[in-house]
C-alpha positions, 0 to 999 in steps of 0.5 A: 591728825598725826602723820608718821615722821617720814611724811611729806607735804606736797602743795601744788598751785593750779595754773601758775608757778610760785616761789618757795623758800623755808626762810621766807618771812623770817627776819633772822634769815637771808634769802633772795627770791628774784634771782634764783640763779644769782652769784649769791646762791651759795651764800644766800638761800634762793627761792625755788620757782615751781608749781609744786613744792614739797617739804618734810613734816616734823612731828606731823606738822610744818609751815610752807611759805611762798610768794606768788608775785615777785614784782611787788616788794616784800617789805612794803616799800618799792620804787618805780621810775616815771616822768611825773607823779600822775603817771607814777600813780597809774604805773603803781596801780597797774603794777599792784592790779596785775600782781593780783592772782586767784590760785587754787591750791592742792594740798596732800600728805604722802607717807610711804608712797601713799597719799594720807587721808584728809580725816583730821587734817588741819590746814591753815593759811595766811596771806598778805596783799598789797595796796598803795598807801602813799606815793612820793617823789624821790629827790636828790640832795645836790650837796650830799651827792657832790660830797659822795662823788668827791669822796668816791673820786678821792678814794679811787685816786688814792687806790689807783695812784697813791698806793702804787706810787708809794710802793714804787718809791719805797722800792726805789729807796730800798734799791738805793740803800742797797746800792750804797751798802754795796759801794761801801763793801766794794771800797 
């Protein structure tokens, strides 16, 4: 069914808010959903968190992307902190099971303030779910961390001390050159 060019798609979830961004799932776009009022909201697209989301249809069709759970990682990898591997397994299972939700969606198309008939309307949906594939202990390489720490220390030392001292000594040198020139002119 073709809808007029000024049609608007409205999708409402019963009983729960969900996040929507037109850039969700697109690999060439930048967005952030977990921080809707972040400092990066002017640079990155942020998700809107609401029960109802709307979008204008282009040539009578469109794709509305959303996330129901923000606790689970969107790229398939995440981490959590735990005392041991057994409690980490329990926490991961609990995290996945608490994020499962059953939601009823109400979909309508509005054109010129009127709800369009659903005759001939085709609604397709895709969803992804999470399951725990593997769990591994994160380890730190002490040699690598020591090199990183030393590099950070040297970098901070250089920025905080060496550069200001270079400016100070170059200013003192220039001042002494100017004093010598003045002394030669006065003689």
